[in-house]
Residue, then its C-alpha position, 0 to 999 in steps of 0.5 A: m257888449t251891452h250897455k249894462l256890461l259896459l257900465l259895470v266894467c267902467c265901475i270896476f276900472l274906477l274902483a280899481g283906480t287905474a287912471a295913469a299918474e301924470t307925474v314922474p314917480c319918486d320925483s320928490d321935488g316935483d320939478g319933472t326930473l327924477t335924479a339919481s339922488e331922488l331915486a336912491t332916497a326912495i329906494l333907501d326909504s323903502l328898505d328902511a320901512r321894510f326892514m327897520g320899521g321906519t315910519v316915513e311914507v314910502p313909495s310903493s313897489d310899483d312906483l319904485r319899479d316905474a321910477a327905475f324904468v323912467y330913470e334908465h330909459w327916459d333920462g328921468r323925465a316924462l317921454t313924449i312920442t309921436d306915433s305914425s298917425g301924428r298923435e303926440t302922447t306924453l308918458s310919465r310911467p312905462l307901459r306894462k300891460i299892452a293889447v295889440f290889434n295889429s299882428d305886424t306890430v307884435e312882430m315888430m315888438r318881438s324884433i326889438g326884444v319886447e317880452s311877451d309877458r308885457v302883452v296881455g291881448v292880441s288879435k285872432y290872427t296872431l293866435e291863429d298862427p301858433t307856428y310863428f307866434p307860439e309864445y302868445r298861445g293863451k293870451a286874450n283874443l281881442g278879435s280883429t280890427w274889423a270885428p273887435d271883442y270889446e269884452q275881452a279887451a276890457a277884461v285884460r285891463p290894458d294900459a295901452v292899445f296898439l292899432y293900425a295908423t293908415i289902414s282901416q282908420s274908421s274901424c280903429d277910431e271906433i275901437e279907440e272911442t269904445l275902449s276910451s269910454i270904458d277906461p279913459g286911462i288907456r293910451f292909444f298908439r297907431f303904428d302900421s309896422y309894415r310900410p318901408t318908408a316909415y318902418a325904421d322910424e317906427v322901430r326907433t319910436m317903439g324902442a323909445l316907447l317900450g324901453k328897448e332902444e338898444g334892441a331897436e338899434r341892433f335890429l335896425a343895424f341888421h335890417g339896414s345892412v340888407m337894405d343898404t347893400v341892395a340900394g348901394r349896388i343898384a344906385s348906378i343903374p340908370a332908371d331906363e336900364r333897370v329890369s322891367v317887372y310884372l308883379e301879380n298878386w294871388d289873384d290872376y292879373k291883379s297887379a301893382g300900380n303907382g303908390s302901392g306897397y308892392d310898387e315901392k318894393i319893386g323899386l327898392a329891389g331895383g326893378r321897374n314896375i311895368f304898371a307904375d303908370t297906373a293910378v289905381e294901387y292894385p289894378a286888374v290888368d289885361p293879359e295882352a297888356v302884360i304881353s305888349r309891355n314884355p317884362d324881363v321878370i315876373v313875380k307872382i305872390v301866393g299865400a292868400g286868396e285861392l293860393v293859400f299854401g306855403g309859408y311857415g306852416d307848410d313845407d311842400p314846395a310843389p304848389f309853387e312849381e305848379v303856379t310857375r308852370a301855370i303862368e308859363d302855360r298861359p296863352v301866348w305868354d311864351r312871347i314874354d321875355a320873362v317866360r322865355d328866359g325862365r325868369v318867373h318867380v313865386i314868393h310867399s306873402d309872408v316874406i314880401g308883405g308885413p315887417e319881413y318885406f326886406i327879405g322879399v326885397a333881397y330875393m327880388a334884387k337877387w332875381f333882378y340882378p344875379d350878377l350884382f348880388p353873387d354874395l347876397d343870400p336871402r335865405a340866410v338873411h331870413q334865417q338870421y331874422l328868425s333865429e336872432f330877432q324873432r327868437l324862433d327855433y325854426d330851421l328853413e332848411e327843414h321847414g317852410a316854403f317861401v320862394y320858387p325856384v329856390 
């Protein structure tokens, strides 16, 4: 965006008076708490002015709507939340026009019941996945975190912008700085929406922030039922007796080291990552090292790099089988227990990365300890997530390819 255009947009915002109010609407005595009496009085005064021709100055319809939200969801007070970057923000009005650069956050919002009409702009990656995000067709294309479209982001006039918290921080900082210079009234929130250690806290914070507390708790009850079932059953297995796992991403011989997200997910499923002693998060490993460490289970991730197939937009399982056979046919890998015992599994990144990671954890737990989880049905978990929480008309019996063997 040119400097002249930036200046023009700034002028538009200033003339439109978009700066957020700092006081709770309809708090007539200014004590910072909207009472039932104050809200009722504001509503009655508004009705009187509208139907009886009263002369008392009354709040606008926007003020009444926002006051009702604050009273219902925030106990009549301004809300202070801390996002995943550690930043504290206080709001006296709800967020009505949201721009989201992080598609994982779009998915988290949908999990707790945030209406799509509150979202005015999304990343290009959300728009490029119409099978999974059909309701966002036609929303403003914000570009990406790494190549933002500032003109589009400014044009939708958001009152809040959501960005990543711990990845691409410099890019997110630049987006925030640029959009703040256009409209100082925009609020910024940082959430990753995919990291297991922070996931439940982020869901609860998002629920409070967007007035979806009940939706957040309902979703977390479902999420927790899966994770607690896995954690409870593997708890009694001593660390040195846990199934050893070699995880490989879409690049051959690229694994997961200590502190990586995949290392964490292996642990959540009860596995013991054979490269957990590697300080590099995603190390390139020697095939001989895999053979010598002799994993009980091999998990291969597809869906990116040169292995872009499967997922929600592809129903063909054949490439999954081909990848499995290619791993089993690697030179000398028939010496590995996982290959000899038929315990090579392929999983799509859609269900082991991002907000759906808990579905991947359920699959891996079942693969690692089939005798411990005879009643755990990861596909049923996945279907419930799609139908009940993502509100998608998508039947896993008919569509998609996510794991092999099924």
